[in-house]
N, C-alpha and C positions, 0 to 999 in steps of 0.2 A: 544198829539193829538190822537183823536179816528178815526179809519178807519172802516167803515162798508163795507164788501165785500160780494156781493151776486153773487154766481155762478149759472148759468142756464145751464142745459143740452139743447142741440139743439132740435128743433122740430122733429117730427116723420119722418122717411124715409120709402121707400117701403120695406126695409129689416127688419124693426122693427117687423112687424106682424109675420114673420117667425122666429124671434129671431136669425137672421144671424149676424155673426161677420162682422161689417162694417170697423172698424179700419181705415186704410189708403185709403180705397176706397172712392173716392170723390163724393158721391151721393148727390142729392138735397133733400130737404124736400118735402114731398108729400102734398096733399090737407089738410089733418088733421094737418100736421106740419105747414102749412101756417096759419091755424086758431090759432094754439098755439103761433105762432110768434105774431099774433095780440093781443092775450090775454096778452102776455108778455109786449107788447107795452102799453096796458091800465094800467097794474100794474106799469110799469116803469115811466109813466107820474106822478103818485102820489109819487113814490119813489124819483123821481127827482135826479138821480145820477149826480155826478160831472164829471164823466168820464166813458167811455165804453172801454172794452177790449174784444177781440175775438180771437178764433182760426181762422187761415186763411182758413180752410177747408170750402167748399161750403155750407154745411148744417148749419154750425155755422154762416157764414156771412149772409145767407138768414134769419136766425132766428133773428139776431140782427138788420137787415136792417130797419124794421118798427120803432123800437125804436129810432134808430139813426136819421131817417128822422123826426120823431115827435119832438125830443128834439134838433135837430140841432147840434148834436155831431158827430164827426168823430171817429169811433172805432180805437183803437190801435190794429193792427193785429200782433200777436206774435206767431211764429212757435212753441214755447215751450208749447203752449196750444193745439196743435194738439192731436188727439187721438193716443193711442198706436197702433202700427202696429202689426197685428195678424198673419202675415206670412202665413203659410199653411192653417190657419182657415178662411182667408178672404173670405167672401161671403158664408160661410157654417154654418150650425147648428152644435152644439156640437155632436149631434147624427150621423152626417154624417162623422165625423172624424174617423180614425182608433181607435178601442176600447182602445188600449194601450195608445195612445196619449191622448184621452179624460179622461181616468181614472187617468193618471199621472197629468194632468192639474187640475182635480177636487181635487186631494190630496194636491197639492201645486202649485197654478197658477203662482207663481213667480219663484221658482226654476225650475219648469217644464213648463215654458211658451211655446207657440206653436212654432214648428220648423220654422226657418226662420223669426221669429217675433222679435219685440223689447223686450229687458229685461224690465219688469215692474219696477224694481228698478231704472233703468236709466230714465225711463219715470217719475217716482216719483221725481227724482232729478231735472229734467228740469222744471217740473211744479212748484215745491217748490221754485225754483230759481225765476221764474216769479212772483209767489205769493208774495214773499218777497219784490219785487220792487213796488207793488201796494200800494200806500200810499195816505192818505189825503181824508177826507170827505167820500162820498158814491160812490162806484164803482160797476158797473154791468159787469160781465164777462160771456161770452157764451163759453162753452167748451163741453166736452164729458163725457159719462157715466163712463167708466173705469178710465179715467184720473182723474175725480173729486173724485172718491172713493179712488184712490191711494193718492190723495192730502189730503183728510180727515184723512186717516190713518197716513200719514207722519206728519201732523200738530199736531195731538192729541197723537202722540207717540205710535200708535198701530202697531202691526206687519203687514207689507205689505202682507205677505203670507195669512193673514186672511181676506183680503178685500172682498172677495166674501161671506164669512160666516157672517162677522160682518155687512156688508152693502150690503145685497142681492138685493136691488132694488133702482133704481133712474129713475123715469119715464121721458118720453120725455117732455122737457120744464119745468121740476121740478126745484125747487130752493133750494139752500143750502146757509145759511148765517153765516158768520164769523164776529166777532168783534175783532179788534186789538187795544190794548190800554196799555200804560205803559210797553211795551216790551212783553206783553203776548197776545196770541190768543185764543179765545174761540169760540166754535161752538154753535150758537143760534138756528138754525133750519136746518132740513134735509128732503129732498124729499117732499117738499110741492108744490102743484100747485100754480101758480102765484096768482090766485084768493083767495087763503087761507092764504097766508103769509101776516101778518100784516106789515104795514109800520113802520119801527123802528123809535123811537123818537130821 
């Protein structure tokens, strides 16, 4: 059986413009984010997923809501898809953190994750566990920036410590597509806006 899994980052929030760490802060999407959610809906109508999954965080639920309504599907809300908790960095820019903390994080964001925050390796474990349970047909999943990048590294066997260097960008509402078949998982697309990702055959 072949499973096509498309992960979408949630739409833009008010903190995106300032590149503030949102993490466990439960912000809504902003006006641009709402437009991105509508664009995702238009793409998803053609994609015709068999199932929807989502992080339970507000910005993810708001992003998937237009698609769920259009397709008449109820998303599976799974807490394992929530964003990494950034601890002392929540709501702040990297430049606003103590220089020693910022420098250590940039050197190794897993070993030197933000004080009081979640260990990214543990976040990778939980999202990989959820990912392994998503099977059958075509599935659309709405989750979060850092979490998706950690998942890509985990699935492809890349060092988690390198997630910021190897995957430096994932735009709001951008898509990542995996294909699972015969016990293997392959990455087919990364960081594409919904309007630019071809509908897989």
